[in-house]
N, C-alpha and C positions, 0 to 999 in steps of 0.2 A: 195851105197856108202854113201849117205847123212845120212841115219839112223844110221850108225856107229858113225859118228861125233856127232849126237844129243845124242846118248846113252852115249858116253864118257863124253860129257858136263854134262849130268844129273848126272852121277856118281861123277864127280868133285864137282858139287853143293851139292850133298848129303853128301859127306864127308867133305865139308867145305873148299875146297882148295881156293876158291875165296874170302871168307869172314871170314875164320878162325873160323867157328862154331858159329858166333854171338858174341863171346867175344874175345877181342884182347889183353888182358893183360896176361902176362906169370906168372907162379907160382912164379918165382924169383922176378919179379917186385911187385907182390902182397905182398909177404913176406916182402920185403923192405919197402913198404908203411905201412904195419901194424906195423913193428918194429919202425918206426919213432915216433908214437904217442900212442902206446898201454900202458895201465896202469900196466898190469902184463903179465906174459907169456900166460895165458889162454884168455886174452882179444882179441876177434876177432870181436865183434859186437857193441862196444860202438859207440856213434855218431861220435866221433873224428876219430876212425878207419874207419868208413864208409866214412867219408869225405875224408880221405887220399886215400882210394881205388878208390873212384870216381874221385879224382883229377888225379891219374895216368891213369885211363881209359880215362878221358877227354883229357889228353895230347896225348895219342896214337891215339884216334879217330880223334882228330884235325889234326894230321899229315896225317892220311888216307884221310880225307876230302880235305886237301890241294892238295894231289896228284890226287884225283878222284872227280873233281868238280861236276860231274853229279850223284853222289851217294846220292840221296835224302833221302833214308832210313837211311843212316849213319848220315846225317845232322839232321834228325828228332830225332834219338837216342841221338845224341850229345846234342841237345836242351833239351831233357828230362833229361839227366844226369845232366846238368847244373842246371835245375830247382830243381831236387832232392837234389843236393848239397846245393843249396841256402836255401831250407827248413830245411835241417839238421843244417846248420850254424845258421839259425835264432833260431832254437830250442836250440842249444848250447849256443847262446848268451843270451837267456832269462833265462835259467836255471843256468848256471855257467859261468859268464862273464870272470873270470880269465882263466879258461880252454879254453874258446873261443879265447882269445887273444894269449894264448900260442900255440894253434893249428894253427891259421892262420900265426903266425910267423914261426913256424916249417915248414909249407907247402909252405911258400912264396906267400901267396895269397894277393891280393891287397885289403885291407880294413882298 
């Protein structure tokens, strides 16, 4: 009887029922985040778009961590995402300050 429970749990883990496959942002949220700051229709990789996507992911993972205080891997991932966003914002600030100011105002970041 016990091995059946373990096998069901393993299947759930493999298909990502508990952690949603590692990424928690939906396609709709990602498209909205891209549309906020993209330069043109094909722009999906510029620094400001990456910052926007990371901001949405950070919001969702923050909610997850608030509910699951002992999910230390999610906390670690959250810290890594914040660091990556910080580096992208620093790069954007150094290369194009006006675009940087516009991006943080659109995303509502405190700076």
